[in-house]
C-alpha positions in Angstrom: 139.1 -55.7 -58.1 138.0 -59.2 -59.2 141.2 -59.6 -61.1 143.4 -58.9 -58.1 141.2 -61.0 -55.9 141.7 -64.1 -58.1 145.5 -63.5 -58.2 145.7 -63.2 -54.4 143.6 -66.3 -54.0 145.9 -68.2 -56.3 149.0 -67.2 -54.2 147.3 -68.2 -51.0 146.3 -71.5 -52.5 149.9 -72.2 -53.4 151.2 -71.1 -50.0 148.8 -73.5 -48.3 150.4 -76.4 -50.3 153.9 -75.5 -49.3 155.4 -77.5 -46.4 158.8 -76.3 -45.2 159.7 -79.6 -43.6 159.5 -81.6 -46.9 159.6 -79.1 -49.8 162.4 -76.8 -50.9 161.5 -73.4 -52.2 163.2 -73.8 -55.6 161.4 -77.1 -56.4 158.1 -75.7 -55.1 158.4 -72.7 -57.4 159.1 -74.9 -60.4 156.1 -77.1 -59.7 153.9 -73.9 -59.2 155.1 -72.4 -62.6 154.1 -75.7 -64.4 150.7 -75.6 -62.7 150.1 -72.0 -63.7 150.8 -72.5 -67.5 147.1 -72.0 -68.3 147.0 -68.4 -67.0 148.1 -65.4 -68.9 151.7 -64.2 -68.8 150.9 -61.1 -66.8 149.0 -63.0 -64.1 151.7 -65.7 -64.1 154.5 -63.2 -63.6 152.7 -61.4 -60.8 151.7 -64.6 -58.9 155.3 -66.1 -59.2 156.9 -62.9 -58.0 154.7 -62.6 -54.9 155.0 -66.3 -54.2 158.8 -66.3 -54.4 159.0 -63.2 -52.2 156.7 -64.7 -49.5 158.9 -67.8 -49.4 162.2 -65.8 -49.3 161.1 -63.5 -46.5 159.0 -66.0 -44.6 160.7 -65.5 -41.3 160.2 -61.7 -41.4 156.5 -62.0 -42.3 155.9 -64.7 -39.6 157.2 -62.3 -36.9 154.4 -59.8 -37.8 151.6 -62.2 -38.4 152.2 -64.3 -35.3 152.3 -61.1 -33.1 149.0 -59.9 -34.8 147.2 -63.2 -33.9 148.5 -62.9 -30.3 147.8 -59.1 -29.7 144.9 -58.0 -32.0 143.7 -60.8 -34.2 142.7 -63.5 -31.7 139.2 -63.6 -33.3 140.5 -64.0 -36.8 140.6 -67.7 -38.1 143.9 -69.4 -38.7 143.0 -70.1 -42.3 143.7 -66.4 -43.1 147.3 -66.7 -42.0 148.7 -66.7 -45.6 146.4 -63.9 -46.6 148.0 -61.6 -43.9 151.5 -62.8 -45.0 150.8 -61.7 -48.7 149.4 -58.3 -47.6 152.4 -57.8 -45.3 154.8 -58.7 -48.1 153.1 -56.3 -50.6 153.2 -53.4 -48.1 156.8 -53.9 -47.1 158.6 -54.9 -50.4 156.3 -54.1 -53.3 154.5 -50.9 -52.3 156.7 -48.5 -54.3 156.8 -50.8 -57.4 153.0 -51.4 -57.5 152.0 -47.8 -56.5 149.7 -46.8 -53.7 146.5 -46.8 -55.9 147.1 -50.4 -57.1 147.8 -51.5 -53.5 144.5 -49.9 -52.4 142.7 -51.9 -55.1 144.2 -55.1 -53.8 143.3 -54.3 -50.2 139.7 -53.4 -51.1 139.3 -56.7 -53.0 139.8 -58.6 -49.7 137.4 -58.7 -46.6 137.1 -55.2 -45.2 137.1 -56.0 -41.5 140.2 -58.2 -41.7 142.2 -55.7 -43.7 141.2 -52.8 -41.4 142.3 -54.7 -38.3 145.6 -55.9 -39.9 146.7 -52.6 -41.5 145.9 -50.7 -38.3 148.1 -53.1 -36.3 151.0 -53.3 -38.9 151.2 -49.5 -39.7 151.0 -48.5 -36.0 154.1 -46.3 -35.5 154.7 -47.6 -32.0 154.8 -51.2 -33.3 157.0 -50.4 -36.3 159.6 -48.4 -34.4 159.8 -50.7 -31.3 159.4 -54.5 -31.3 159.1 -55.1 -35.1 162.3 -53.3 -35.8 164.0 -55.2 -32.9 162.8 -58.6 -34.1 163.8 -57.9 -37.7 167.2 -56.8 -36.5 167.8 -60.2 -35.1 167.5 -61.7 -38.6 169.1 -58.9 -40.7 171.5 -56.0 -39.9 170.0 -53.1 -38.1 171.1 -50.4 -40.6 169.7 -52.5 -43.5 166.3 -52.9 -41.7 166.0 -49.2 -40.9 167.0 -47.8 -44.3 165.2 -50.3 -46.7 162.1 -51.3 -44.7 161.2 -49.2 -41.6 161.9 -45.7 -43.1 159.8 -46.3 -46.3 156.9 -47.7 -44.3 157.0 -44.5 -42.1 156.9 -42.3 -45.2 153.7 -44.0 -46.4 152.0 -43.4 -43.0 149.7 -40.6 -44.1 148.3 -42.4 -47.2 147.9 -45.7 -45.3 146.1 -44.0 -42.4 143.7 -42.4 -44.9 143.1 -45.9 -46.4 142.4 -47.3 -42.9 139.9 -44.4 -42.4 138.1 -45.3 -45.7 137.8 -49.0 -44.7 136.3 -48.0 -41.3 133.7 -45.9 -43.2 132.8 -48.8 -45.4 132.4 -51.1 -42.4 130.0 -48.6 -40.8 127.9 -48.5 -44.0 127.6 -52.2 -44.4 124.6 -53.7 -42.5 125.4 -56.5 -39.9 124.7 -60.1 -40.9 121.4 -61.4 -39.5 121.6 -64.6 -37.5 118.9 -67.2 -38.5 117.6 -69.4 -35.8 118.7 -73.0 -36.3 116.1 -75.8 -36.4 115.8 -77.8 -33.2 115.9 -81.5 -33.7 112.8 -83.3 -32.5 113.5 -86.9 -31.3 111.2 -89.7 -32.3 110.6 -93.0 -30.5 112.0 -96.2 -31.9 109.6 -98.7 -33.4 110.8 -101.7 -31.4 109.1 -105.1 -31.2 107.4 -106.0 -28.0 109.3 -108.9 -26.2 107.3 -112.0 -25.4 106.4 -112.5 -21.7 108.8 -114.7 -19.9 107.7 -118.1 -18.6 107.5 -118.5 -14.9 110.4 -120.7 -13.8 109.9 -123.9 -11.8 110.8 -123.3 -8.2 114.0 -125.1 -7.1 114.1 -127.2 -4.0 115.8 -125.7 -1.1 118.8 -128.0 -0.1 118.8 -129.2 3.5 122.0 -128.0 5.2 123.9 -130.5 7.4 124.0 -129.7 11.1 127.2 -127.9 12.0 129.5 -128.9 14.8 129.4 -126.8 18.0 132.2 -124.3 18.7 134.8 -125.9 21.0 135.2 -124.4 24.5 138.9 -123.9 23.9 138.1 -121.0 21.6 137.0 -118.8 24.5 139.8 -119.9 26.9 143.3 -118.5 27.1 146.1 -120.7 25.7 148.3 -122.8 28.0 151.5 -121.3 26.3 150.7 -117.9 27.8 150.5 -119.4 31.3 153.8 -121.2 30.8 155.4 -118.0 29.6 154.2 -116.1 32.7 155.5 -118.8 35.0 158.9 -118.8 33.3 159.0 -115.0 33.5 158.4 -115.0 37.2 161.0 -117.8 37.7 163.6 -116.0 35.6 162.9 -112.8 37.6 163.4 -114.6 40.9 166.6 -116.3 39.6 168.0 -112.9 38.4 167.5 -111.3 41.8 169.2 -114.3 43.5 172.2 -114.1 41.1 172.4 -110.3 41.6 172.7 -110.7 45.3 175.3 -113.4 44.8 177.3 -111.2 42.4 177.3 -108.3 44.8 178.6 -110.5 47.7 181.4 -112.1 45.6 182.4 -108.9 43.8 186.1 -108.7 42.6 188.5 -106.4 44.3 189.7 -104.7 41.1 186.1 -103.5 40.4 185.9 -101.6 43.8 186.7 -97.8 43.2 189.6 -96.4 45.1 190.3 -92.8 46.1 192.8 -90.6 44.3 195.6 -90.6 47.0 195.4 -94.3 48.0 198.6 -96.1 46.9 198.6 -99.5 45.2 199.0 -102.6 47.4 202.4 -104.2 47.3 201.4 -107.6 48.5 202.0 -110.2 45.7 199.1 -112.2 46.9 196.7 -109.3 46.3 197.9 -108.6 42.7 195.6 -109.8 40.0 196.9 -111.1 36.8 194.4 -112.3 34.1 196.1 -114.7 31.7 192.8 -116.1 30.4 189.2 -115.1 29.7 187.0 -114.7 32.8 184.5 -117.5 33.1 180.8 -116.7 33.3 178.9 -118.9 35.7 176.3 -121.0 34.0 172.8 -120.6 35.2 170.7 -123.7 35.9 168.7 -124.7 32.8 164.9 -124.2 33.1 162.8 -127.3 32.8 159.4 -125.7 32.2 159.5 -126.4 28.4 161.7 -128.2 25.9 164.1 -126.4 23.6 161.9 -127.2 20.6 159.0 -125.4 22.2 160.7 -122.0 22.6 158.2 -119.4 21.3 160.8 -117.2 19.6 163.0 -118.9 17.0 166.2 -117.1 15.8 167.5 -117.5 12.3 171.2 -118.1 11.4 171.9 -114.4 10.7 170.4 -113.3 14.1 172.4 -116.0 16.0 175.7 -115.0 14.4 175.0 -111.3 14.9 174.1 -111.7 18.6 177.2 -113.9 19.1 179.5 -111.4 17.6 177.9 -108.6 19.7 178.5 -110.5 23.0 182.1 -111.4 21.9 182.8 -107.7 21.4 181.3 -107.0 24.8 183.6 -109.6 26.4 186.7 -108.1 24.7 185.8 -104.6 26.0 185.3 -106.0 29.5 188.7 -107.7 29.4 190.4 -104.4 28.2 188.7 -102.5 31.1 189.8 -105.0 33.7 193.4 -104.8 32.3 193.4 -101.1 32.6 192.1 -101.3 36.2 194.8 -103.8 37.1 197.5 -101.5 35.6 196.4 -98.7 37.9 193.8 -96.7 35.9 191.9 -94.0 37.8 188.2 -94.0 38.7 185.6 -91.5 37.4 183.4 -91.5 40.5 184.1 -87.8 41.4 183.4 -86.7 37.9 180.2 -88.7 37.7 179.1 -87.2 41.1 179.7 -83.7 39.8 177.9 -84.5 36.6 174.8 -85.8 38.6 174.7 -82.5 40.6 174.9 -80.4 37.5 172.1 -82.5 35.8 170.0 -82.1 38.9 170.5 -78.3 38.8 169.6 -78.2 35.1 166.5 -80.3 35.8 165.3 -77.9 38.5 165.9 -74.9 36.1 163.8 -76.6 33.4 161.0 -77.3 35.9 161.0 -73.7 37.0 160.9 -72.4 33.4 158.0 -74.9 32.6 156.1 -73.6 35.6 156.6 -70.0 34.5 155.3 -70.9 31.0 152.3 -72.6 32.5 151.5 -69.6 34.7 152.0 -67.2 31.8 149.5 -69.2 29.8 147.0 -69.0 32.7 147.6 -65.2 33.0 147.0 -64.7 29.3 143.8 -66.8 29.5 142.4 -64.6 32.3 143.1 -61.5 30.3 141.4 -63.0 27.3 138.3 -63.8 29.4 138.1 -60.2 30.5 138.4 -59.0 26.9 135.8 -61.4 25.8 133.3 -60.1 28.3 133.8 -56.5 27.1 133.5 -57.6 23.5 130.2 -59.4 24.2 128.6 -56.2 25.5 129.6 -54.2 22.4 128.4 -56.9 20.1 125.0 -57.0 21.8 124.5 -53.2 21.1 125.6 -53.6 17.5 123.2 -56.5 17.0 120.2 -54.4 18.1 121.1 -51.7 15.6 121.5 -54.2 12.8 118.1 -55.7 13.5 116.4 -52.3 13.1 118.2 -51.6 9.8 117.3 -55.1 8.5 113.6 -54.5 9.2 113.7 -51.3 7.1 115.6 -53.0 4.2 113.0 -55.9 4.1 110.2 -53.4 3.8 111.9 -51.6 0.9 112.7 -55.0 -0.9 109.0 -56.0 -0.7 108.0 -52.8 -2.4 110.6 -53.2 -5.2 109.5 -56.9 -5.7 105.9 -55.8 -6.4 107.0 -53.3 -9.0 109.2 -55.9 -10.7 106.4 -58.5 -10.9 104.1 -55.9 -12.6 106.8 -55.2 -15.2 107.5 -58.9 -15.8 103.8 -59.6 -16.5 103.8 -56.9 -19.2 106.9 -58.4 -20.8 105.3 -61.9 -20.9 102.3 -60.6 -22.8 104.5 -59.0 -25.4 106.7 -62.2 -25.9 103.6 -64.4 -26.4 102.4 -62.2 -29.3 105.8 -62.4 -30.9 106.0 -66.2 -30.6 102.7 -66.7 -32.5 104.2 -65.0 -35.6 107.4 -67.2 -35.3 105.5 -70.5 -35.3 103.9 -69.7 -38.7 107.3 -69.1 -40.3 108.6 -72.3 -38.8 105.8 -74.4 -40.3 106.6 -73.1 -43.8 110.3 -73.8 -43.4 109.5 -77.4 -42.2 107.5 -78.1 -45.4 110.3 -77.0 -47.7 112.9 -79.2 -45.8 110.6 -82.3 -46.0 110.5 -82.0 -49.7 114.3 -81.8 -50.0 114.6 -84.9 -47.7 112.3 -87.0 -49.9 114.4 -86.2 -53.0 117.6 -87.1 -51.2 116.1 -90.4 -50.1 115.2 -91.4 -53.6 118.7 -90.7 -54.9 120.3 -92.7 -52.1 118.0 -95.7 -53.0 119.2 -95.7 -56.6 122.9 -95.6 -55.5 122.3 -98.5 -53.1 120.8 -100.7 -55.8 123.8 -100.0 -58.1 126.3 -100.9 -55.3 124.4 -104.2 -54.6 124.6 -105.3 -58.2 128.4 -104.6 -58.3 128.9 -106.5 -55.0 127.1 -109.6 -56.5 129.3 -109.6 -59.6 132.5 -109.5 -57.4 131.2 -112.3 -55.2 130.7 -114.5 -58.3 134.3 -113.9 -59.4 135.6 -114.8 -56.0 133.6 -118.1 -55.9 135.2 -119.1 -59.2 138.7 -118.4 -58.0 138.1 -120.4 -54.8 136.8 -123.4 -56.7 140.0 -123.3 -58.9 142.3 -123.1 -55.8 140.5 -126.0 -54.1 140.9 -128.2 -57.3 144.7 -127.5 -57.3 144.9 -128.5 -53.6 143.2 -131.9 -54.2 146.0 -133.1 -56.5 148.3 -135.8 -55.0 151.8 -134.8 -53.6 154.8 -137.1 -53.4 156.1 -138.0 -50.0 159.8 -137.9 -48.9 162.1 -140.9 -48.7 162.8 -142.9 -45.5 165.7 -142.0 -43.2 168.2 -144.6 -41.8 169.3 -143.6 -38.2 172.4 -145.9 -38.2 173.8 -144.4 -41.4 176.5 -141.6 -41.4 175.5 -138.6 -43.6 179.0 -138.5 -45.3 179.4 -134.8 -45.6 183.1 -135.0 -44.8 182.9 -133.1 -41.5 185.2 -133.8 -38.4 183.5 -135.9 -35.7 180.6 -136.9 -38.0 178.4 -139.7 -36.6 175.0 -141.3 -36.9 171.9 -140.5 -34.9 172.2 -143.8 -32.9 175.8 -143.1 -31.9 174.8 -139.5 -30.9 172.0 -140.8 -28.6 174.4 -143.3 -26.9 177.0 -140.6 -26.2 174.3 -138.3 -24.8 173.2 -141.1 -22.4 176.8 -141.5 -21.2 177.1 -137.7 -20.7 173.9 -137.6 -18.6 175.3 -140.4 -16.4 178.5 -138.5 -15.7 176.5 -135.4 -14.9 174.3 -137.3 -12.5 177.4 -138.7 -10.6 178.8 -135.1 -10.3 175.5 -133.9 -8.9 175.4 -136.6 -6.3 179.0 -135.7 -5.2 178.1 -132.0 -4.9 175.0 -132.9 -2.9 177.1 -134.9 -0.4 179.5 -132.0 0.0 176.6 -129.6 0.6 175.1 -131.8 3.3 178.5 -132.1 5.0 178.9 -128.3 5.0 175.4 -127.8 6.4 176.2 -130.2 9.3 179.4 -128.3 10.2 177.5 -124.9 10.1 174.7 -126.3 12.3 177.3 -127.4 14.9 178.9 -124.0 14.9 175.5 -122.3 15.3 174.7 -124.6 18.2 177.9 -123.6 20.0 177.1 -119.9 19.3 173.6 -120.4 20.8 175.0 -121.8 24.0 177.4 -118.8 24.3 174.5 -116.4 23.7 172.4 -118.1 26.5 175.3 -117.5 28.9 175.7 -113.9 27.9 171.9 -113.3 28.3 172.0 -114.6 31.8 174.8 -112.0 32.6 172.7 -109.3 31.0 169.8 -110.3 33.3 171.8 -109.5 36.3 172.6 -106.0 35.1 169.0 -105.4 34.2 167.9 -106.3 37.8 170.4 -103.8 39.2 169.1 -101.1 37.0 165.5 -101.8 38.0 166.4 -101.6 41.7 168.1 -98.2 41.3 165.2 -96.9 39.2 162.6 -98.0 41.9 164.7 -96.2 44.6 164.9 -93.0 42.6 161.2 -92.9 41.7 160.3 -93.4 45.4 162.2 -90.2 46.3 159.8 -87.2 46.5 160.5 -84.1 44.4 161.2 -80.8 46.1 158.8 -78.0 45.1 160.5 -75.1 43.4 160.3 -71.6 44.9 161.4 -69.3 42.1 160.8 -65.6 42.2 159.4 -65.5 38.7 156.8 -68.2 39.6 155.7 -66.4 42.7 155.3 -63.1 40.7 153.2 -64.8 38.1 151.0 -66.5 40.7 150.4 -63.1 42.3 149.3 -61.5 39.0 147.0 -64.4 38.2 145.3 -64.0 41.6 144.7 -60.3 40.8 143.3 -61.0 37.4 140.9 -63.7 38.8 139.7 -61.2 41.5 139.1 -58.6 38.8 137.1 -61.0 36.6 134.9 -62.0 39.5 134.2 -58.4 40.4 133.1 -57.7 36.8 130.9 -60.8 36.8 129.3 -59.7 40.1 128.7 -56.2 38.6 127.0 -57.7 35.5 124.6 -60.1 37.5 122.0 -57.5 38.7 121.8 -56.0 35.2 120.9 -59.3 33.5 117.3 -60.7 33.6 116.5 -63.1 36.4 116.5 -66.8 35.5 118.0 -70.1 36.3 121.8 -70.1 36.6 123.5 -71.5 33.5 126.9 -73.2 33.6 129.8 -71.2 32.1 130.6 -72.4 28.6 134.3 -72.1 29.2 134.4 -73.7 32.7 134.7 -77.2 31.4 137.3 -76.1 28.8 139.3 -74.4 31.5 139.4 -77.5 33.7 140.3 -79.7 30.7 143.1 -77.3 29.7 144.8 -77.3 33.1 144.5 -81.1 33.3 146.3 -81.5 30.0 149.0 -79.1 31.2 149.5 -81.1 34.4 149.7 -84.4 32.4 152.3 -82.9 30.1 154.4 -81.7 33.0 154.2 -85.2 34.6 155.3 -86.9 31.3 158.2 -84.5 31.0 159.4 -85.2 34.5 159.2 -89.0 33.9 161.2 -88.6 30.7 163.9 -86.6 32.6 164.1 -89.3 35.3 164.4 -92.1 32.7 167.1 -90.3 30.8 169.1 -89.6 34.0 168.7 -93.2 35.2 169.8 -94.5 31.7 172.9 -92.2 31.8 173.8 -93.3 35.4 173.5 -97.0 34.3 175.8 -96.4 31.3 178.3 -94.7 33.6 178.1 -97.6 36.1 178.8 -100.1 33.3 181.9 -98.1 32.2 183.1 -97.9 35.8 182.4 -101.6 36.3 
């Protein structure tokens, strides 16, 4: 058995050296054969045969061993990977040549527990006939795998199962390994030097701070710019209203809507022909602040963007006026129908929202009734639970007394065992101290030897440094002088001296400076032209803003008129039905509360915990309803304003 153990160990050692990324199997086998020249011919032949077979069928063996580590051998170390590969190769390819008795000797020469676990996994008929066969068939042909490897392994099943049973009996006979308690390291304090006491520092003089200036009164006063802005806002508002009235009085005839059957006027004096852009009346300039003191300053991109926007609006207005002059029809009837339909939709939405609110209130009343019934049931269950808990506490107290008595007995037994353990620990400490002293003496001798060798190396280095410094102190010849006016004479085209090169570079810099000045003048001229264009655009924007102010004033007046009109309350059948149900549920809840009052104990009346929540809940519903109504009004006013702009 020792003979086979050494052979298997040699094969495993060679497999550990093999690296498939760098080494090729042929070169590795040649190197292994040269390394095994000292062994006998029989050993050398057996080792090389097993080693070459493991390298050739490495993929097949890896399938089995990897699955073993995943399914059954998760406690086995990875260092035994090649051992399992060798045993798998011998069982699959060399079992008939070696003979079963020789194979048993090789297995018994290895660790018993590992061989028992691996052979039980590999020779399991379920594993052989299912996934092992399928995985091997992916590498080789299925018929070859079944005839040459799976069928012979199935024929050796009875003998191998008997071998596994013998290994199991050997494992049962062997005594388990006793675990010795490891020594606990005892920390020792460092022998540190005590620091000297620090000297008391001299107190520093407290610097006298200069008296700070008082906070100015303007910090707590509002700025004047805000007052100026408010004044300009009020003035602009008044001016916009005045212009709105003027525009309504002097309205153009083509903007007045006409009925569908009215014919066009034939009088030539009443025909309007626009051959030029309509002028927008300039509003008087405000004199409250200078143009440089405007609080909002627009950049170039914003000015151009707003100018293009107003230009597009003017073009659209011209197109609309042309269509009206040519006899286009008005959309007033369609807009009136659209307003009526929107009003109906709005009323329907308000009715549905009222239904939802009342349904929520109804469900809340039902939940309050269910909560009252549940509170009564919970009170009865709580009384039963209290009685059961009292009985359980009494039983737990009795059990705790019994456990305390048993624990006292165990403590007495453990103290007796610890006394015997301390004596054995003292003997072990004495033996370890002797070993430590011997190791310390050996380390001292080695340290002295290394110090002497380091001193000799230092002497050699000093000698080399002195020699190098002596070589550096020797004088070195300097280079010859250079004439900047002389031409090198290499025969190149455009060859010149350094002085001529400097003069030409100075001339080139002068020309570059002149070109830069010309470019700078061009840039300044371009900026002036762009600033003039921007100024013209700003003036046009101010005119367009004044026109937009008039339309905003009109929208505001219409919005005020609509918001002043009161809303009609809805009388929907669904709403009335839900209100009736809510009243019935409230009456039922009050009856149940009145029935429960005489049963409860007398005492001061407590406020209902859900009364405040109920009030807050309905307030939030009312607010959400108001917000929704305002949003609908705003959307309808915005849509009416857009349609008026289209009709205008």
